[in-house]
PDB file as gemmi writes it, atoms N, CA and C in Angstrom:
CRYST1    1.000    1.000    1.000  90.00  90.00  90.00 P 1                      
ATOM      1  N   UNK A   1     -10.191   5.119  11.136  1.00  0.00           N  
ATOM      2  CA  UNK A   1     -10.623   5.620   9.853  1.00  0.00           C  
ATOM      3  C   UNK A   1      -9.403   5.912   8.991  1.00  0.00           C  
ATOM      4  N   UNK A   2      -9.529   5.635   7.718  1.00  0.00           N  
ATOM      5  CA  UNK A   2      -8.437   5.888   6.792  1.00  0.00           C  
ATOM      6  C   UNK A   2      -8.955   6.686   5.611  1.00  0.00           C  
ATOM      7  N   UNK A   3      -8.060   7.460   5.049  1.00  0.00           N  
ATOM      8  CA  UNK A   3      -8.369   8.164   3.815  1.00  0.00           C  
ATOM      9  C   UNK A   3      -7.215   7.944   2.857  1.00  0.00           C  
ATOM     10  N   UNK A   4      -7.470   8.216   1.602  1.00  0.00           N  
ATOM     11  CA  UNK A   4      -6.401   8.100   0.623  1.00  0.00           C  
ATOM     12  C   UNK A   4      -6.554   9.198  -0.419  1.00  0.00           C  
ATOM     13  N   UNK A   5      -5.435   9.528  -1.003  1.00  0.00           N  
ATOM     14  CA  UNK A   5      -5.426  10.390  -2.173  1.00  0.00           C  
ATOM     15  C   UNK A   5      -4.628   9.659  -3.235  1.00  0.00           C  
ATOM     16  N   UNK A   6      -4.927   9.928  -4.471  1.00  0.00           N  
ATOM     17  CA  UNK A   6      -4.215   9.274  -5.564  1.00  0.00           C  
ATOM     18  C   UNK A   6      -3.808  10.326  -6.579  1.00  0.00           C  
ATOM     19  N   UNK A   7      -2.647  10.090  -7.168  1.00  0.00           N  
ATOM     20  CA  UNK A   7      -2.188  10.988  -8.222  1.00  0.00           C  
ATOM     21  C   UNK A   7      -1.326  10.192  -9.187  1.00  0.00           C  
ATOM     22  N   UNK A   8      -1.226  10.680 -10.390  1.00  0.00           N  
ATOM     23  CA  UNK A   8      -0.428  10.034 -11.422  1.00  0.00           C  
ATOM     24  C   UNK A   8       0.768  10.914 -11.721  1.00  0.00           C  
ATOM     25  N   UNK A   9       1.923  10.277 -11.822  1.00  0.00           N  
ATOM     26  CA  UNK A   9       3.150  10.969 -12.192  1.00  0.00           C  
ATOM     27  C   UNK A   9       3.876  10.098 -13.212  1.00  0.00           C  
ATOM     28  N   UNK A  10       3.757  10.430 -14.481  1.00  0.00           N  
ATOM     29  CA  UNK A  10       4.355   9.608 -15.527  1.00  0.00           C  
ATOM     30  C   UNK A  10       3.714   8.234 -15.554  1.00  0.00           C  
ATOM     31  N   UNK A  11       4.546   7.187 -15.436  1.00  0.00           N  
ATOM     32  CA  UNK A  11       4.006   5.822 -15.429  1.00  0.00           C  
ATOM     33  C   UNK A  11       3.751   5.316 -14.011  1.00  0.00           C  
ATOM     34  N   UNK A  12       3.775   6.231 -13.038  1.00  0.00           N  
ATOM     35  CA  UNK A  12       3.605   5.859 -11.632  1.00  0.00           C  
ATOM     36  C   UNK A  12       2.270   6.358 -11.099  1.00  0.00           C  
ATOM     37  N   UNK A  13       1.586   5.463 -10.399  1.00  0.00           N  
ATOM     38  CA  UNK A  13       0.331   5.793  -9.719  1.00  0.00           C  
ATOM     39  C   UNK A  13       0.636   5.792  -8.235  1.00  0.00           C  
ATOM     40  N   UNK A  14       0.466   6.931  -7.581  1.00  0.00           N  
ATOM     41  CA  UNK A  14       0.798   7.071  -6.163  1.00  0.00           C  
ATOM     42  C   UNK A  14      -0.493   7.095  -5.351  1.00  0.00           C  
ATOM     43  N   UNK A  15      -0.559   6.207  -4.362  1.00  0.00           N  
ATOM     44  CA  UNK A  15      -1.671   6.171  -3.416  1.00  0.00           C  
ATOM     45  C   UNK A  15      -1.105   6.580  -2.067  1.00  0.00           C  
ATOM     46  N   UNK A  16      -1.559   7.696  -1.530  1.00  0.00           N  
ATOM     47  CA  UNK A  16      -1.096   8.169  -0.220  1.00  0.00           C  
ATOM     48  C   UNK A  16      -2.176   7.863   0.811  1.00  0.00           C  
ATOM     49  N   UNK A  17      -1.795   7.108   1.838  1.00  0.00           N  
ATOM     50  CA  UNK A  17      -2.739   6.712   2.886  1.00  0.00           C  
ATOM     51  C   UNK A  17      -2.548   7.567   4.125  1.00  0.00           C  
ATOM     52  N   UNK A  18      -3.628   7.800   4.833  1.00  0.00           N  
ATOM     53  CA  UNK A  18      -3.534   8.493   6.116  1.00  0.00           C  
ATOM     54  C   UNK A  18      -4.546   7.887   7.076  1.00  0.00           C  
ATOM     55  N   UNK A  19      -4.283   8.069   8.365  1.00  0.00           N  
ATOM     56  CA  UNK A  19      -5.181   7.537   9.387  1.00  0.00           C  
ATOM     57  C   UNK A  19      -4.766   6.160   9.841  1.00  0.00           C  
ATOM     58  N   UNK A  20      -5.746   5.271   9.976  1.00  0.00           N  
ATOM     59  CA  UNK A  20      -5.506   3.920  10.481  1.00  0.00           C  
ATOM     60  C   UNK A  20      -6.159   2.896   9.561  1.00  0.00           C  
ATOM     61  N   UNK A  21      -5.439   1.806   9.328  1.00  0.00           N  
ATOM     62  CA  UNK A  21      -5.986   0.688   8.562  1.00  0.00           C  
ATOM     63  C   UNK A  21      -6.115  -0.486   9.520  1.00  0.00           C  
ATOM     64  N   UNK A  22      -7.328  -0.985   9.646  1.00  0.00           N  
ATOM     65  CA  UNK A  22      -7.569  -2.137  10.519  1.00  0.00           C  
ATOM     66  C   UNK A  22      -8.676  -2.990   9.904  1.00  0.00           C  
ATOM     67  N   UNK A  23      -9.193  -3.927  10.698  1.00  0.00           N  
ATOM     68  CA  UNK A  23     -10.174  -4.859  10.146  1.00  0.00           C  
ATOM     69  C   UNK A  23     -11.446  -4.165   9.661  1.00  0.00           C  
ATOM     70  N   UNK A  24     -11.718  -2.979  10.148  1.00  0.00           N  
ATOM     71  CA  UNK A  24     -12.945  -2.286   9.745  1.00  0.00           C  
ATOM     72  C   UNK A  24     -12.855  -1.650   8.360  1.00  0.00           C  
ATOM     73  N   UNK A  25     -11.640  -1.439   7.849  1.00  0.00           N  
ATOM     74  CA  UNK A  25     -11.517  -0.768   6.555  1.00  0.00           C  
ATOM     75  C   UNK A  25     -10.458  -1.370   5.631  1.00  0.00           C  
ATOM     76  N   UNK A  26      -9.920  -2.527   5.986  1.00  0.00           N  
ATOM     77  CA  UNK A  26      -8.869  -3.124   5.155  1.00  0.00           C  
ATOM     78  C   UNK A  26      -9.391  -3.539   3.782  1.00  0.00           C  
ATOM     79  N   UNK A  27     -10.660  -3.958   3.703  1.00  0.00           N  
ATOM     80  CA  UNK A  27     -11.224  -4.307   2.393  1.00  0.00           C  
ATOM     81  C   UNK A  27     -11.267  -3.086   1.478  1.00  0.00           C  
ATOM     82  N   UNK A  28     -11.539  -1.937   2.063  1.00  0.00           N  
ATOM     83  CA  UNK A  28     -11.544  -0.694   1.295  1.00  0.00           C  
ATOM     84  C   UNK A  28     -10.144  -0.403   0.749  1.00  0.00           C  
ATOM     85  N   UNK A  29      -9.123  -0.588   1.582  1.00  0.00           N  
ATOM     86  CA  UNK A  29      -7.741  -0.399   1.128  1.00  0.00           C  
ATOM     87  C   UNK A  29      -7.428  -1.356  -0.009  1.00  0.00           C  
ATOM     88  N   UNK A  30      -7.809  -2.609   0.156  1.00  0.00           N  
ATOM     89  CA  UNK A  30      -7.538  -3.580  -0.901  1.00  0.00           C  
ATOM     90  C   UNK A  30      -8.198  -3.145  -2.213  1.00  0.00           C  
ATOM     91  N   UNK A  31      -9.399  -2.615  -2.124  1.00  0.00           N  
ATOM     92  CA  UNK A  31     -10.080  -2.108  -3.320  1.00  0.00           C  
ATOM     93  C   UNK A  31      -9.340  -0.946  -3.952  1.00  0.00           C  
ATOM     94  N   UNK A  32      -8.845  -0.014  -3.126  1.00  0.00           N  
ATOM     95  CA  UNK A  32      -8.071   1.116  -3.647  1.00  0.00           C  
ATOM     96  C   UNK A  32      -6.834   0.624  -4.388  1.00  0.00           C  
ATOM     97  N   UNK A  33      -6.162  -0.382  -3.807  1.00  0.00           N  
ATOM     98  CA  UNK A  33      -4.931  -0.878  -4.421  1.00  0.00           C  
ATOM     99  C   UNK A  33      -5.220  -1.635  -5.713  1.00  0.00           C  
ATOM    100  N   UNK A  34      -6.271  -2.434  -5.726  1.00  0.00           N  
ATOM    101  CA  UNK A  34      -6.656  -3.137  -6.956  1.00  0.00           C  
ATOM    102  C   UNK A  34      -6.993  -2.128  -8.059  1.00  0.00           C  
ATOM    103  N   UNK A  35      -7.712  -1.088  -7.692  1.00  0.00           N  
ATOM    104  CA  UNK A  35      -8.055  -0.047  -8.661  1.00  0.00           C  
ATOM    105  C   UNK A  35      -6.797   0.640  -9.180  1.00  0.00           C  
ATOM    106  N   UNK A  36      -5.851   0.879  -8.297  1.00  0.00           N  
ATOM    107  CA  UNK A  36      -4.598   1.519  -8.709  1.00  0.00           C  
ATOM    108  C   UNK A  36      -3.899   0.689  -9.777  1.00  0.00           C  
ATOM    109  N   UNK A  37      -3.934  -0.621  -9.625  1.00  0.00           N  
ATOM    110  CA  UNK A  37      -3.276  -1.509 -10.586  1.00  0.00           C  
ATOM    111  C   UNK A  37      -4.119  -1.651 -11.852  1.00  0.00           C  
ATOM    112  N   UNK A  38      -5.362  -2.037 -11.693  1.00  0.00           N  
ATOM    113  CA  UNK A  38      -6.210  -2.380 -12.839  1.00  0.00           C  
ATOM    114  C   UNK A  38      -6.695  -1.172 -13.629  1.00  0.00           C  
ATOM    115  N   UNK A  39      -7.237  -0.202 -12.945  1.00  0.00           N  
ATOM    116  CA  UNK A  39      -7.855   0.929 -13.632  1.00  0.00           C  
ATOM    117  C   UNK A  39      -6.837   1.921 -14.180  1.00  0.00           C  
ATOM    118  N   UNK A  40      -5.737   2.074 -13.483  1.00  0.00           N  
ATOM    119  CA  UNK A  40      -4.780   3.095 -13.908  1.00  0.00           C  
ATOM    120  C   UNK A  40      -3.955   2.654 -15.101  1.00  0.00           C  
ATOM    121  N   UNK A  41      -3.698   1.351 -15.220  1.00  0.00           N  
ATOM    122  CA  UNK A  41      -2.854   0.857 -16.297  1.00  0.00           C  
ATOM    123  C   UNK A  41      -1.397   1.255 -16.137  1.00  0.00           C  
ATOM    124  N   UNK A  42      -1.037   1.764 -14.988  1.00  0.00           N  
ATOM    125  CA  UNK A  42       0.342   2.192 -14.740  1.00  0.00           C  
ATOM    126  C   UNK A  42       1.216   0.983 -14.435  1.00  0.00           C  
ATOM    127  N   UNK A  43       2.483   1.109 -14.725  1.00  0.00           N  
ATOM    128  CA  UNK A  43       3.434   0.020 -14.505  1.00  0.00           C  
ATOM    129  C   UNK A  43       4.069   0.079 -13.129  1.00  0.00           C  
ATOM    130  N   UNK A  44       3.868   1.157 -12.420  1.00  0.00           N  
ATOM    131  CA  UNK A  44       4.477   1.299 -11.097  1.00  0.00           C  
ATOM    132  C   UNK A  44       3.434   1.854 -10.139  1.00  0.00           C  
ATOM    133  N   UNK A  45       3.243   1.155  -9.018  1.00  0.00           N  
ATOM    134  CA  UNK A  45       2.305   1.573  -7.987  1.00  0.00           C  
ATOM    135  C   UNK A  45       3.119   1.878  -6.736  1.00  0.00           C  
ATOM    136  N   UNK A  46       2.989   3.090  -6.222  1.00  0.00           N  
ATOM    137  CA  UNK A  46       3.689   3.494  -5.005  1.00  0.00           C  
ATOM    138  C   UNK A  46       2.641   3.807  -3.949  1.00  0.00           C  
ATOM    139  N   UNK A  47       2.783   3.178  -2.785  1.00  0.00           N  
ATOM    140  CA  UNK A  47       1.869   3.416  -1.672  1.00  0.00           C  
ATOM    141  C   UNK A  47       2.639   4.195  -0.612  1.00  0.00           C  
ATOM    142  N   UNK A  48       2.276   5.444  -0.439  1.00  0.00           N  
ATOM    143  CA  UNK A  48       2.949   6.338   0.509  1.00  0.00           C  
ATOM    144  C   UNK A  48       2.282   6.213   1.877  1.00  0.00           C  
ATOM    145  N   UNK A  49       3.060   5.746   2.855  1.00  0.00           N  
ATOM    146  CA  UNK A  49       2.536   5.526   4.202  1.00  0.00           C  
ATOM    147  C   UNK A  49       2.954   6.614   5.184  1.00  0.00           C  
ATOM    148  N   UNK A  50       3.480   7.723   4.711  1.00  0.00           N  
ATOM    149  CA  UNK A  50       4.027   8.742   5.617  1.00  0.00           C  
ATOM    150  C   UNK A  50       2.990   9.292   6.592  1.00  0.00           C  
ATOM    151  N   UNK A  51       1.719   9.310   6.221  1.00  0.00           N  
ATOM    152  CA  UNK A  51       0.677   9.835   7.114  1.00  0.00           C  
ATOM    153  C   UNK A  51      -0.168   8.726   7.747  1.00  0.00           C  
ATOM    154  N   UNK A  52       0.249   7.472   7.541  1.00  0.00           N  
ATOM    155  CA  UNK A  52      -0.478   6.354   8.144  1.00  0.00           C  
ATOM    156  C   UNK A  52       0.006   6.171   9.573  1.00  0.00           C  
ATOM    157  N   UNK A  53      -0.918   6.173  10.500  1.00  0.00           N  
ATOM    158  CA  UNK A  53      -0.578   6.100  11.921  1.00  0.00           C  
ATOM    159  C   UNK A  53      -0.587   4.682  12.477  1.00  0.00           C  
ATOM    160  N   UNK A  54      -1.363   3.785  11.868  1.00  0.00           N  
ATOM    161  CA  UNK A  54      -1.510   2.434  12.411  1.00  0.00           C  
ATOM    162  C   UNK A  54      -2.016   1.497  11.327  1.00  0.00           C  
ATOM    163  N   UNK A  55      -1.557   0.246  11.376  1.00  0.00           N  
ATOM    164  CA  UNK A  55      -2.194  -0.800  10.600  1.00  0.00           C  
ATOM    165  C   UNK A  55      -2.064  -2.101  11.360  1.00  0.00           C  
ATOM    166  N   UNK A  56      -3.103  -2.925  11.294  1.00  0.00           N  
ATOM    167  CA  UNK A  56      -3.082  -4.212  11.972  1.00  0.00           C  
ATOM    168  C   UNK A  56      -2.863  -5.311  10.936  1.00  0.00           C  
ATOM    169  N   UNK A  57      -3.067  -6.558  11.345  1.00  0.00           N  
ATOM    170  CA  UNK A  57      -2.815  -7.681  10.443  1.00  0.00           C  
ATOM    171  C   UNK A  57      -3.716  -7.631   9.207  1.00  0.00           C  
ATOM    172  N   UNK A  58      -4.902  -7.081   9.341  1.00  0.00           N  
ATOM    173  CA  UNK A  58      -5.788  -6.950   8.184  1.00  0.00           C  
ATOM    174  C   UNK A  58      -5.221  -5.939   7.184  1.00  0.00           C  
ATOM    175  N   UNK A  59      -4.618  -4.868   7.689  1.00  0.00           N  
ATOM    176  CA  UNK A  59      -3.972  -3.889   6.830  1.00  0.00           C  
ATOM    177  C   UNK A  59      -2.761  -4.469   6.126  1.00  0.00           C  
ATOM    178  N   UNK A  60      -1.986  -5.266   6.863  1.00  0.00           N  
ATOM    179  CA  UNK A  60      -0.836  -5.951   6.264  1.00  0.00           C  
ATOM    180  C   UNK A  60      -1.316  -6.859   5.139  1.00  0.00           C  
ATOM    181  N   UNK A  61      -2.373  -7.626   5.421  1.00  0.00           N  
ATOM    182  CA  UNK A  61      -2.922  -8.530   4.403  1.00  0.00           C  
ATOM    183  C   UNK A  61      -3.333  -7.746   3.158  1.00  0.00           C  
ATOM    184  N   UNK A  62      -3.963  -6.595   3.335  1.00  0.00           N  
ATOM    185  CA  UNK A  62      -4.389  -5.783   2.191  1.00  0.00           C  
ATOM    186  C   UNK A  62      -3.188  -5.313   1.369  1.00  0.00           C  
ATOM    187  N   UNK A  63      -2.116  -4.894   2.040  1.00  0.00           N  
ATOM    188  CA  UNK A  63      -0.904  -4.490   1.317  1.00  0.00           C  
ATOM    189  C   UNK A  63      -0.314  -5.662   0.541  1.00  0.00           C  
ATOM    190  N   UNK A  64      -0.250  -6.831   1.182  1.00  0.00           N  
ATOM    191  CA  UNK A  64       0.305  -8.006   0.511  1.00  0.00           C  
ATOM    192  C   UNK A  64      -0.551  -8.425  -0.679  1.00  0.00           C  
ATOM    193  N   UNK A  65      -1.852  -8.355  -0.531  1.00  0.00           N  
ATOM    194  CA  UNK A  65      -2.737  -8.683  -1.658  1.00  0.00           C  
ATOM    195  C   UNK A  65      -2.605  -7.653  -2.775  1.00  0.00           C  
ATOM    196  N   UNK A  66      -2.403  -6.395  -2.405  1.00  0.00           N  
ATOM    197  CA  UNK A  66      -2.161  -5.371  -3.417  1.00  0.00           C  
ATOM    198  C   UNK A  66      -0.897  -5.663  -4.204  1.00  0.00           C  
ATOM    199  N   UNK A  67       0.148  -6.090  -3.495  1.00  0.00           N  
ATOM    200  CA  UNK A  67       1.407  -6.448  -4.159  1.00  0.00           C  
ATOM    201  C   UNK A  67       1.208  -7.655  -5.069  1.00  0.00           C  
ATOM    202  N   UNK A  68       0.491  -8.664  -4.587  1.00  0.00           N  
ATOM    203  CA  UNK A  68       0.217  -9.848  -5.408  1.00  0.00           C  
ATOM    204  C   UNK A  68      -0.547  -9.466  -6.677  1.00  0.00           C  
ATOM    205  N   UNK A  69      -1.523  -8.601  -6.541  1.00  0.00           N  
ATOM    206  CA  UNK A  69      -2.314  -8.156  -7.692  1.00  0.00           C  
ATOM    207  C   UNK A  69      -1.422  -7.407  -8.690  1.00  0.00           C  
ATOM    208  N   UNK A  70      -0.556  -6.553  -8.174  1.00  0.00           N  
ATOM    209  CA  UNK A  70       0.376  -5.829  -9.048  1.00  0.00           C  
ATOM    210  C   UNK A  70       1.312  -6.801  -9.757  1.00  0.00           C  
ATOM    211  N   UNK A  71       1.853  -7.763  -9.013  1.00  0.00           N  
ATOM    212  CA  UNK A  71       2.744  -8.759  -9.614  1.00  0.00           C  
ATOM    213  C   UNK A  71       2.038  -9.504 -10.745  1.00  0.00           C  
ATOM    214  N   UNK A  72       0.776  -9.873 -10.512  1.00  0.00           N  
ATOM    215  CA  UNK A  72       0.007 -10.606 -11.520  1.00  0.00           C  
ATOM    216  C   UNK A  72      -0.221  -9.771 -12.779  1.00  0.00           C  
ATOM    217  N   UNK A  73      -0.190  -8.455 -12.640  1.00  0.00           N  
ATOM    218  CA  UNK A  73      -0.378  -7.553 -13.777  1.00  0.00           C  
ATOM    219  C   UNK A  73       0.946  -6.939 -14.246  1.00  0.00           C  
ATOM    220  N   UNK A  74       2.042  -7.546 -13.819  1.00  0.00           N  
ATOM    221  CA  UNK A  74       3.387  -7.118 -14.208  1.00  0.00           C  
ATOM    222  C   UNK A  74       3.648  -5.649 -13.904  1.00  0.00           C  
ATOM    223  N   UNK A  75       3.129  -5.211 -12.762  1.00  0.00           N  
ATOM    224  CA  UNK A  75       3.384  -3.850 -12.288  1.00  0.00           C  
ATOM    225  C   UNK A  75       4.280  -3.925 -11.054  1.00  0.00           C  
ATOM    226  N   UNK A  76       5.102  -2.933 -10.866  1.00  0.00           N  
ATOM    227  CA  UNK A  76       5.973  -2.855  -9.695  1.00  0.00           C  
ATOM    228  C   UNK A  76       5.185  -2.189  -8.573  1.00  0.00           C  
ATOM    229  N   UNK A  77       5.188  -2.803  -7.394  1.00  0.00           N  
ATOM    230  CA  UNK A  77       4.444  -2.313  -6.232  1.00  0.00           C  
ATOM    231  C   UNK A  77       5.442  -2.015  -5.130  1.00  0.00           C  
ATOM    232  N   UNK A  78       5.455  -0.779  -4.658  1.00  0.00           N  
ATOM    233  CA  UNK A  78       6.396  -0.377  -3.625  1.00  0.00           C  
ATOM    234  C   UNK A  78       5.690   0.443  -2.555  1.00  0.00           C  
ATOM    235  N   UNK A  79       6.018   0.149  -1.313  1.00  0.00           N  
ATOM    236  CA  UNK A  79       5.539   0.934  -0.177  1.00  0.00           C  
ATOM    237  C   UNK A  79       6.656   1.900   0.202  1.00  0.00           C  
ATOM    238  N   UNK A  80       6.315   3.171   0.423  1.00  0.00           N  
ATOM    239  CA  UNK A  80       7.326   4.157   0.794  1.00  0.00           C  
ATOM    240  C   UNK A  80       6.940   4.873   2.080  1.00  0.00           C  
ATOM    241  N   UNK A  81       7.939   5.402   2.722  1.00  0.00           N  
ATOM    242  CA  UNK A  81       7.803   6.290   3.881  1.00  0.00           C  
ATOM    243  C   UNK A  81       7.049   5.745   5.090  1.00  0.00           C  
ATOM    244  N   UNK A  82       7.162   4.443   5.385  1.00  0.00           N  
ATOM    245  CA  UNK A  82       6.540   4.009   6.638  1.00  0.00           C  
ATOM    246  C   UNK A  82       7.332   4.608   7.796  1.00  0.00           C  
ATOM    247  N   UNK A  83       6.647   5.032   8.828  1.00  0.00           N  
ATOM    248  CA  UNK A  83       7.376   5.616   9.949  1.00  0.00           C  
ATOM    249  C   UNK A  83       6.768   5.166  11.262  1.00  0.00           C  
ATOM    250  N   UNK A  84       7.468   5.413  12.330  1.00  0.00           N  
ATOM    251  CA  UNK A  84       6.968   5.113  13.664  1.00  0.00           C  
ATOM    252  C   UNK A  84       6.476   3.693  13.805  1.00  0.00           C  
ATOM    253  N   UNK A  85       5.276   3.554  14.318  1.00  0.00           N  
ATOM    254  CA  UNK A  85       4.684   2.253  14.587  1.00  0.00           C  
ATOM    255  C   UNK A  85       4.551   1.417  13.322  1.00  0.00           C  
ATOM    256  N   UNK A  86       4.170   2.023  12.225  1.00  0.00           N  
ATOM    257  CA  UNK A  86       3.982   1.288  10.973  1.00  0.00           C  
ATOM    258  C   UNK A  86       5.297   0.656  10.520  1.00  0.00           C  
ATOM    259  N   UNK A  87       6.384   1.405  10.589  1.00  0.00           N  
ATOM    260  CA  UNK A  87       7.684   0.847  10.211  1.00  0.00           C  
ATOM    261  C   UNK A  87       8.068  -0.293  11.147  1.00  0.00           C  
ATOM    262  N   UNK A  88       7.861  -0.126  12.441  1.00  0.00           N  
ATOM    263  CA  UNK A  88       8.199  -1.191  13.402  1.00  0.00           C  
ATOM    264  C   UNK A  88       7.399  -2.456  13.124  1.00  0.00           C  
ATOM    265  N   UNK A  89       6.137  -2.298  12.802  1.00  0.00           N  
ATOM    266  CA  UNK A  89       5.305  -3.465  12.486  1.00  0.00           C  
ATOM    267  C   UNK A  89       5.851  -4.188  11.262  1.00  0.00           C  
ATOM    268  N   UNK A  90       6.152  -3.454  10.207  1.00  0.00           N  
ATOM    269  CA  UNK A  90       6.679  -4.077   8.989  1.00  0.00           C  
ATOM    270  C   UNK A  90       8.014  -4.763   9.243  1.00  0.00           C  
ATOM    271  N   UNK A  91       8.880  -4.138  10.025  1.00  0.00           N  
ATOM    272  CA  UNK A  91      10.180  -4.744  10.334  1.00  0.00           C  
ATOM    273  C   UNK A  91      10.023  -5.979  11.217  1.00  0.00           C  
ATOM    274  N   UNK A  92       9.165  -5.900  12.222  1.00  0.00           N  
ATOM    275  CA  UNK A  92       8.952  -7.030  13.127  1.00  0.00           C  
ATOM    276  C   UNK A  92       8.445  -8.247  12.364  1.00  0.00           C  
ATOM    277  N   UNK A  93       7.590  -8.027  11.396  1.00  0.00           N  
ATOM    278  CA  UNK A  93       7.029  -9.126  10.613  1.00  0.00           C  
ATOM    279  C   UNK A  93       7.947  -9.578   9.480  1.00  0.00           C  
ATOM    280  N   UNK A  94       9.081  -8.898   9.316  1.00  0.00           N  
ATOM    281  CA  UNK A  94      10.010  -9.254   8.251  1.00  0.00           C  
ATOM    282  C   UNK A  94       9.517  -8.850   6.868  1.00  0.00           C  
ATOM    283  N   UNK A  95       8.635  -7.871   6.801  1.00  0.00           N  
ATOM    284  CA  UNK A  95       8.051  -7.450   5.528  1.00  0.00           C  
ATOM    285  C   UNK A  95       8.578  -6.114   5.022  1.00  0.00           C  
ATOM    286  N   UNK A  96       9.397  -5.449   5.811  1.00  0.00           N  
ATOM    287  CA  UNK A  96       9.879  -4.123   5.427  1.00  0.00           C  
ATOM    288  C   UNK A  96      10.587  -4.168   4.073  1.00  0.00           C  
ATOM    289  N   UNK A  97      11.575  -5.023   3.940  1.00  0.00           N  
ATOM    290  CA  UNK A  97      12.333  -5.118   2.685  1.00  0.00           C  
ATOM    291  C   UNK A  97      11.440  -5.599   1.543  1.00  0.00           C  
ATOM    292  N   UNK A  98      10.590  -6.564   1.833  1.00  0.00           N  
ATOM    293  CA  UNK A  98       9.710  -7.143   0.808  1.00  0.00           C  
ATOM    294  C   UNK A  98       8.794  -6.086   0.192  1.00  0.00           C  
ATOM    295  N   UNK A  99       8.286  -5.182   1.024  1.00  0.00           N  
ATOM    296  CA  UNK A  99       7.332  -4.190   0.535  1.00  0.00           C  
ATOM    297  C   UNK A  99       7.971  -2.872   0.107  1.00  0.00           C  
ATOM    298  N   UNK A 100       9.153  -2.556   0.625  1.00  0.00           N  
ATOM    299  CA  UNK A 100       9.751  -1.258   0.305  1.00  0.00           C  
ATOM    300  C   UNK A 100      10.769  -1.309  -0.830  1.00  0.00           C  
ATOM    301  N   UNK A 101      11.128  -2.506  -1.267  1.00  0.00           N  
ATOM    302  CA  UNK A 101      12.084  -2.624  -2.370  1.00  0.00           C  
ATOM    303  C   UNK A 101      11.449  -3.427  -3.496  1.00  0.00           C  
ATOM    304  N   UNK A 102      11.399  -2.844  -4.688  1.00  0.00           N  
ATOM    305  CA  UNK A 102      10.759  -3.554  -5.819  1.00  0.00           C  
ATOM    306  C   UNK A 102      11.505  -4.810  -6.215  1.00  0.00           C  
TER     307      UNK A 102                                                      
END                                                                             
């Protein structure tokens, strides 16, 4: 199960994720990220993973699609604070730099 909170800080929309992202809820994450880009109108989207405990390939796909959606809307998409297993997964897949640096 995953939860999210969202807040606005200037031109930045921050989505903080917690719990686990897997095939059962990755579509929900993708929806949250699309909403962050489209509905907020912000130029910078930050996804805080500090409280995320796990994500599988479906979660990775949702993050990548969120980044693609942001790119298409000329918004900067950045993932911050991955730790533990989540950071290892991103590094193993070679996506750490791609997602954590605008």
